[in-house]
N, C-alpha and C positions, 0 to 999 in steps of 0.2 A: 318729539314727533308723536302723534297719536297713531294707533293701529291703522286708521283710515288713511292718514298721510303716508305711512309706510307702504301700504298697499298701492296707493296711487303712484308713488315714486317707483315702484317695481313693475307696474303694469306695462309700460312701454306704449307702443303705438295702438291707438284705438282700433278695435276689430280683430286684433290678433288673438290667438288662443290664450296667451298669458293674460291679456287684458280682460278676456271673458271670465277667466278663473278669478281674477281680482274683483270683477263686478259681482259675481256670485258670492264670493267670500264676504264682501261688504254687506250684501243683503242678509247673509246668514248671521253676521255678528251685530247688526245694527241695534237690536233691542236686547242684547245679551252682554252685560258688562263683564261677566266672567270670561266669556269667549274673547272679548276685546283684549283683555289682559293677556290671555294665552297667545293670541295671534301677535300682539305687540312684542312679546318676548321672543316668540319663534322667528319673526321676520328679521331679528338681529343676527340670526344664524344663517349663513349662506346655504347650508344643506336643507333649510326650511323655507327657502325663497319661493315666490310664486312660480318661477321657472321650474323648480324641482317638483312642485305640486302638479304643474301642468304636465310634466313628464309622466306622472302616475296616471293621469287621465288619458293621455295618449297611449300609454301601454295597455290600458284597459280597452280602449277603442280598437287598437290594432289586434288585440287578442280575440275580440268578439266581432271582427270584420266579417261581413257577409256579402258575397257577390261584389267584392271590391269597394264596398261602402262601409265606412266606420262612423260610429256615432255613440255618444254617451248621453243618455236621457238625463234631465235635470235631477231626478231623485237619486240616480246612481252617482252622478257627479257630486251631489251633496254628501253622500255617504263616503266617497273617496276623499273629499276635502276634509270632512269631519275626522276621519281616521288619520289622515296625514297630520293634521294639526292637534289631534287629541281633544277634539271638541265634544266632550261627553255631556250628557244631560245634567250630571252633577256639577259640571263646571259652568253652567249657564249663568248662574248668579241669582240674586234674590228675586228678581222680577219673574223668574220662571221656576218657582218652587223652592227657592232657598230661604224664604221667609217663614214667619210663624203661621200656623194653621189657625183660622178663625172659625169659631163655631157660631153660626148665625142664630142659634137659640139663645145665646148670651145677650142678644139685643132685644129680646121680647120680655 
């Protein structure tokens, strides 16, 4: 199974909080082979499941609730998800800076 298949398998019913976490995670790792590898490995561990990740987002929302309303904006959700799965810039893969540096002057 790929990371995307594992995410889909763990998402459950469409529109639920866990499903939404899965959709955001798929978007985040789509172009990052290094992140796909990390998520693929992490999702084998029950303590790293989408359900557990969603609990972190809910805890943040509950802690920052105002006037009975709880929300996690996408940028904060991405940070929480990245922290949960260890998705660092260094782990992104070659497409995002892991390759060689090209000096354009070499082509002139």
